[in-house]
BAFI-3210 file (N, C-alpha, C; in Angstrom, 3 decimals, decimal comma, padded with zeros to 6 digits):
// residues 162
n [1|2|3|4|5|6|7|8|9|10|11|12|13|14|15|16|17|18|19|20|21|22|23|24|25|26|27|28|29|30|31|32|33|34|35|36|37|38|39|40|41|42|43|44|45|46|47|48|49|50|51|52|53|54|55|56|57|58|59|60|61|62|63|64|65|66|67|68|69|70|71|72|73|74|75|76|77|78|79|80|81|82|83|84|85|86|87|88|89|90|91|92|93|94|95|96|97|98|99|100|101|102|103|104|105|106|107|108|109|110|111|112|113|114|115|116|117|118|119|120|121|122|123|124|125|126|127|128|129|130|131|132|133|134|135|136|137|138|139|140|141|142|143|144|145|146|147|148|149|150|151|152|153|154|155|156|157|158|159|160|161|162]
n.u [121,851|120,329|118,833|119,527|117,049|115,994|116,226|115,064|115,421|113,071|112,404|115,191|118,046|120,628|123,168|126,589|128,140|130,795|133,177|135,883|136,068|135,642|133,825|131,788|130,939|129,768|127,794|126,367|125,545|124,004|121,927|121,013|119,690|118,949|119,847|122,238|125,573|128,016|131,244|134,190|136,671|139,194|138,134|139,534|140,941|139,231|137,796|136,305|135,045|132,788|130,591|127,617|126,551|127,685|127,782|128,653|129,890|132,720|135,869|137,551|140,434|141,235|139,430|139,901|141,513|140,210|137,591|139,134|139,970|137,483|136,397|138,173|138,286|135,881|134,435|131,956|130,359|127,542|126,375|127,492|127,297|128,418|129,160|130,987|133,553|132,669|134,418|135,773|134,101|134,245|136,500|135,676|133,048|133,464|134,165|135,809|138,095|140,121|139,875|139,640|140,692|142,553|140,877|138,131|138,221|138,165|135,850|133,957|134,682|133,603|131,117|128,909|128,366|126,737|125,786|124,014|122,981|123,550|124,918|124,983|127,294|126,210|124,937|126,054|127,760|130,530|130,658|131,880|134,435|133,880|131,524|129,530|128,987|126,686|127,214|126,471|127,678|127,060|127,603|127,608|129,092|130,062|130,845|132,787|134,862|137,584|139,066|138,610|139,838|142,473|142,664|142,327|144,648|146,692|145,937|146,270|149,188|149,481|148,513|150,512|152,372|151,659]
n.v [-005,029|-004,152|-005,975|-006,343|-005,525|-008,336|-008,585|-009,426|-009,631|-009,723|-011,037|-010,410|-011,173|-013,383|-011,487|-010,074|-008,914|-006,753|-006,290|-005,125|-004,915|-006,978|-006,618|-005,330|-007,126|-009,160|-007,613|-007,441|-010,038|-010,748|-009,247|-009,775|-012,412|-013,896|-014,440|-012,867|-012,630|-012,589|-011,126|-011,121|-009,306|-007,537|-005,386|-004,994|-007,363|-009,121|-010,925|-008,749|-009,285|-010,458|-008,960|-007,096|-004,843|-002,411|-001,346|001,043|002,326|004,223|004,153|007,111|007,593|005,737|006,165|007,105|005,144|002,736|003,266|003,556|000,725|-000,586|000,324|-000,779|-003,644|-004,384|-005,908|-006,830|-004,833|-002,660|-000,645|001,635|002,813|004,977|006,366|009,132|011,250|014,415|016,636|015,191|014,556|015,952|015,214|012,919|013,355|015,744|017,058|018,857|021,573|022,162|019,858|017,854|014,676|011,667|009,589|010,594|010,901|008,112|007,359|008,794|007,847|005,335|005,725|007,585|009,840|010,825|013,205|012,360|012,799|014,782|014,030|014,806|015,351|014,843|012,624|010,241|008,206|007,760|011,274|012,458|014,965|016,081|016,475|013,928|012,645|011,149|009,302|008,383|005,996|005,340|002,825|002,692|001,760|-000,990|-002,811|-001,461|-001,508|-002,465|-001,030|001,579|001,375|001,359|003,948|005,339|004,606|005,757|008,344|008,673|008,716|011,012|012,979|012,945|014,526|017,418]
n.w [107,001|104,022|101,516|098,263|095,501|093,569|090,124|086,659|083,515|081,205|078,169|076,982|075,237|076,342|078,045|078,477|081,325|082,308|084,628|086,306|089,032|091,922|094,053|092,752|090,791|092,556|093,759|091,384|090,454|092,710|092,166|089,336|088,046|085,758|082,230|082,243|081,968|084,304|084,256|085,817|085,053|083,269|080,748|078,585|078,078|076,653|074,017|071,678|069,226|069,073|069,809|069,217|070,109|072,524|075,891|078,170|081,165|081,139|082,653|083,597|083,234|081,332|078,870|076,138|075,148|075,485|074,083|071,687|071,398|071,265|068,987|067,115|067,284|067,971|065,700|064,750|065,856|066,152|067,353|069,891|073,297|075,518|078,749|079,942|080,892|080,967|079,879|078,069|075,912|073,603|071,996|070,884|069,581|068,076|064,732|063,901|065,030|067,832|069,530|068,004|066,590|066,144|067,044|066,702|064,174|063,261|064,384|062,938|060,255|060,427|061,245|062,910|065,605|068,761|071,159|073,878|076,525|079,845|082,699|086,160|088,701|091,302|090,987|091,767|094,118|095,857|095,062|092,099|090,992|088,534|085,683|083,783|080,438|078,453|075,589|071,967|069,479|066,369|064,327|060,734|058,791|058,259|056,218|054,953|056,840|057,136|055,175|056,324|058,772|057,944|056,779|059,359|060,647|059,089|059,354|062,100|062,111|061,034|062,769|064,736|063,826|063,648]
ca.u [122,133|119,233|119,147|119,037|116,103|116,133|115,605|115,243|115,548|112,403|112,500|116,204|118,922|121,819|124,308|127,626|128,473|132,210|133,614|137,316|135,857|135,041|132,714|130,650|130,475|129,153|126,664|125,503|125,346|122,976|120,613|120,630|119,450|118,806|120,042|123,179|126,683|128,987|132,723|135,153|137,904|139,486|137,470|140,759|141,488|138,145|137,605|135,231|134,510|131,253|129,359|126,963|126,386|128,618|127,151|129,484|130,479|134,115|136,797|137,957|141,672|141,588|138,579|140,298|141,966|138,849|136,846|139,819|139,797|136,251|136,101|139,122|138,196|134,351|134,349|130,389|129,348|126,661|125,966|128,022|126,703|129,148|129,215|132,528|133,669|132,075|135,512|136,530|133,359|134,685|137,449|134,797|132,038|133,759|134,915|136,855|138,639|141,353|139,888|139,339|141,864|142,435|139,727|137,030|138,205|137,902|134,372|133,143|134,888|132,859|129,484|128,603|128,333|125,977|125,706|122,469|122,371|124,503|124,851|125,485|128,150|125,557|124,090|127,026|128,012|130,811|130,385|133,265|134,605|133,506|130,342|129,461|127,836|126,425|127,017|126,483|128,462|126,464|128,464|127,136|130,079|130,735|131,309|134,089|135,704|139,269|139,605|138,386|140,900|143,691|142,683|142,525|146,036|147,175|145,398|146,874|150,494|149,560|148,128|151,646|153,097|150,491]
ca.v [-004,838|-004,248|-006,904|-005,405|-006,291|-009,259|-008,249|-010,369|-008,893|-010,410|-010,994|-010,132|-012,368|-013,073|-010,420|-010,068|-007,459|-006,934|-005,393|-005,368|-004,954|-008,151|-006,394|-005,013|-008,382|-009,809|-007,106|-007,643|-011,612|-010,979|-008,486|-010,223|-014,059|-014,659|-013,766|-012,096|-013,281|-011,533|-011,379|-010,334|-009,216|-006,155|-005,578|-005,010|-008,623|-009,919|-010,952|-008,068|-009,290|-011,347|-008,026|-006,305|-003,645|-002,185|-000,208|001,216|003,625|003,986|004,847|008,425|007,540|005,001|006,356|006,970|003,913|001,960|003,641|003,154|-000,599|-000,986|000,484|-001,495|-004,617|-004,952|-005,742|-006,713|-004,070|-001,805|000,614|001,650|003,844|005,322|007,537|009,274|012,560|015,591|017,150|014,243|014,104|016,534|014,142|011,801|013,715|016,674|016,751|020,107|022,371|021,710|018,553|016,821|013,758|010,451|008,814|011,118|010,547|006,639|007,283|009,272|007,067|004,108|005,824|008,888|009,957|011,884|013,412|011,969|013,602|014,979|013,310|015,568|014,697|014,580|011,370|009,304|008,087|009,090|012,286|012,959|016,215|016,250|015,954|012,912|012,619|009,841|009,591|007,053|005,884|004,309|002,126|002,380|001,401|-002,382|-003,455|-000,945|-001,522|-002,654|000,332|002,856|001,384|001,838|005,430|005,738|004,351|006,915|009,622|008,922|009,125|012,552|013,879|013,322|015,710|018,418]
ca.w [105,673|103,208|100,396|096,866|094,858|092,592|088,771|085,763|082,189|080,387|076,637|076,671|074,948|077,238|077,703|079,086|082,020|082,682|085,644|087,102|090,729|092,550|094,781|091,994|090,250|093,516|093,583|090,204|090,602|093,596|091,506|088,035|088,221|084,548|081,076|082,412|082,400|084,909|084,059|086,512|084,148|082,420|079,299|077,609|077,863|076,221|072,515|071,540|067,847|069,046|070,362|068,332|070,989|073,769|076,669|079,314|081,943|081,086|083,558|082,932|082,711|079,868|078,076|074,813|075,071|075,649|072,837|070,460|071,306|070,982|067,672|066,260|067,806|067,961|064,216|064,382|066,790|065,207|068,242|071,214|074,205|076,850|079,778|079,966|081,736|079,961|079,243|077,103|074,867|072,120|071,359|070,407|068,680|067,134|063,668|063,659|066,235|068,547|070,118|066,956|066,630|065,224|067,395|066,170|062,684|063,285|064,666|061,814|059,074|060,649|061,287|063,529|066,862|069,091|072,705|074,229|077,837|080,786|084,162|087,020|089,731|092,500|090,802|091,973|095,233|095,930|094,081|091,463|091,002|087,258|085,244|083,032|079,478|077,802|073,967|071,226|068,412|065,433|063,035|059,643|057,728|058,585|055,166|054,564|058,049|056,974|054,542|057,213|059,767|057,435|056,748|060,639|061,164|058,430|060,001|063,523|062,324|060,359|063,834|065,493|063,118|063,604]
c.u [120,778|119,821|118,913|118,084|116,514|115,593|115,830|114,956|114,658|112,591|113,930|116,682|119,862|122,847|125,399|127,787|129,855|132,631|135,039|137,150|135,017|133,773|131,467|130,001|129,729|127,700|125,687|124,889|124,098|121,775|119,928|120,512|119,358|119,201|121,419|124,412|127,841|130,321|133,280|136,541|138,024|139,031|138,608|141,333|140,403|138,250|136,294|134,395|133,160|130,105|129,013|126,748|127,166|128,285|128,326|129,573|131,954|134,885|137,482|139,537|142,162|140,403|138,844|140,907|140,907|137,794|137,675|139,573|138,607|135,981|136,976|138,717|136,876|133,810|132,719|129,636|128,663|126,488|126,898|127,718|127,756|128,859|130,711|132,430|133,470|133,141|135,996|135,581|133,531|135,711|136,747|133,926|132,430|134,514|135,601|137,155|139,768|141,235|139,685|140,866|141,459|141,357|138,355|137,170|137,718|136,321|133,648|133,348|133,907|131,387|129,547|128,529|127,511|125,831|124,178|122,192|123,814|124,053|125,593|126,258|127,468|124,716|124,856|127,365|129,535|130,679|131,788|133,222|134,197|132,254|130,564|128,504|127,846|126,278|126,924|127,041|127,678|127,348|127,677|127,779|130,832|131,370|132,577|135,135|137,280|139,814|139,530|139,435|142,234|143,918|143,056|144,034|146,845|147,257|146,173|148,315|150,672|149,267|149,337|152,528|152,130|151,184]
c.v [-005,035|-004,996|-006,094|-006,377|-007,121|-008,650|-009,385|-009,489|-009,917|-010,151|-010,726|-011,432|-012,158|-012,145|-010,529|-008,746|-007,736|-005,936|-005,926|-005,692|-006,117|-007,914|-005,900|-006,354|-009,323|-009,257|-007,668|-009,219|-011,810|-010,273|-009,288|-011,648|-014,590|-013,589|-012,694|-013,038|-012,322|-012,082|-010,622|-010,316|-007,916|-006,318|-005,488|-006,392|-009,666|-009,837|-010,122|-008,407|-009,938|-010,229|-007,404|-004,879|-003,687|-001,225|-000,001|002,545|003,403|004,558|006,018|008,298|006,738|005,211|006,085|005,740|002,875|001,957|003,266|001,615|-001,117|-001,004|-000,210|-002,979|-005,327|-004,999|-005,854|-006,000|-002,822|-000,334|000,493|002,939|003,869|006,582|007,877|010,685|013,713|016,157|016,410|014,090|014,753|015,895|013,265|012,202|015,009|016,530|017,941|020,650|021,668|020,408|017,488|015,899|012,612|009,514|009,307|010,852|009,023|006,574|007,888|008,543|005,709|004,473|007,402|008,788|011,183|012,025|013,155|012,993|013,928|014,269|014,109|014,725|014,097|013,157|010,225|009,308|007,317|009,937|012,614|014,371|016,800|015,769|014,717|013,214|011,374|010,282|008,363|007,157|004,704|003,845|001,824|001,828|-000,137|-003,212|-002,903|-000,576|-001,373|-001,425|001,484|002,604|001,572|003,235|005,908|005,784|005,396|008,380|009,900|009,060|010,720|013,442|013,774|014,190|016,913|019,551]
c.w [104,932|101,746|099,198|096,207|093,629|091,082|087,871|084,537|081,175|079,050|076,201|076,451|076,232|076,866|078,714|080,035|082,627|083,644|086,382|088,709|091,145|093,163|093,939|091,344|091,178|093,516|092,591|090,106|091,600|093,077|090,335|088,124|086,550|083,281|081,103|082,765|082,981|084,628|084,752|085,893|083,616|081,066|078,220|077,070|077,131|074,702|072,248|070,192|068,042|069,245|069,269|068,817|072,300|074,356|077,713|080,079|082,076|082,231|082,859|082,335|081,880|078,993|076,770|074,461|074,857|074,452|071,591|070,271|070,859|069,379|066,499|066,215|067,767|066,648|063,789|065,071|065,743|066,068|069,599|071,966|075,423|077,486|079,955|080,620|080,483|079,168|078,179|075,971|073,415|071,639|070,606|069,215|067,658|065,820|063,151|065,029|066,802|069,204|069,293|066,885|066,088|065,798|066,787|064,656|062,476|063,255|063,378|060,361|059,222|060,575|061,891|065,117|067,497|070,694|072,793|075,551|078,901|082,143|085,073|088,051|090,946|092,362|091,207|093,392|095,317|094,835|093,475|091,472|089,489|086,808|084,099|081,723|078,900|076,189|073,281|070,073|067,391|064,212|062,020|058,613|057,872|057,273|054,736|055,714|057,832|056,388|055,624|058,219|059,178|057,091|058,251|061,091|060,419|059,026|061,484|063,319|061,741|061,864|064,910|065,002|062,833|062,889]
res [m|i|s|p|p|r|f|t|i|s|g|a|n|n|f|d|v|v|d|l|d|i|r|m|c|s|f|l|e|s|v|y|k|e|n|v|n|i|i|n|d|d|v|r|n|l|d|l|s|k|y|t|k|i|i|g|n|l|p|y|y|i|t|t|e|l|v|t|q|f|l|l|e|a|k|n|c|k|q|m|v|f|m|i|q|t|e|a|v|n|r|f|v|d|v|a|g|k|e|y|g|p|v|s|v|l|i|h|l|l|g|n|s|k|r|l|f|s|v|k|p|g|s|f|c|p|m|p|k|c|g|s|t|v|f|r|i|d|i|n|n|l|n|e|r|e|k|m|v|k|v|y|k|m|t|k|s|l|f|l|n|r]
***
């Protein structure tokens, strides 16, 4: 077996990496030696309020749940960058049309979102049956966060009765 290269991230502050898969955590521990805190847990169990940036490759089956949780609980976060299933991107970046929903309302109340680039299935091993897209959410409205969350909750109930 070939050993993975060892990396350090010079000039970076300490940061957390979260993964539920113990094998991935072991691999990451063998690669990153400095400035990285590997957390083997479900990200849904963490206190997100301390993070100012969140970057993730989100599991497709809980993408909406995670994005919503990050937006509601990461109260100091100014930027989020996610890779998600391409088919799901419209739910987060569109502000009109049939894909428009409560989460896109919340995103746009707090800031804005932008598609960055696509990732083809062949970039992964094993290869998934769908494409992925990386998109960014910039939070510009931290001072009005509580008011925007109240509007989101009202909007969410309105979407239940389209």
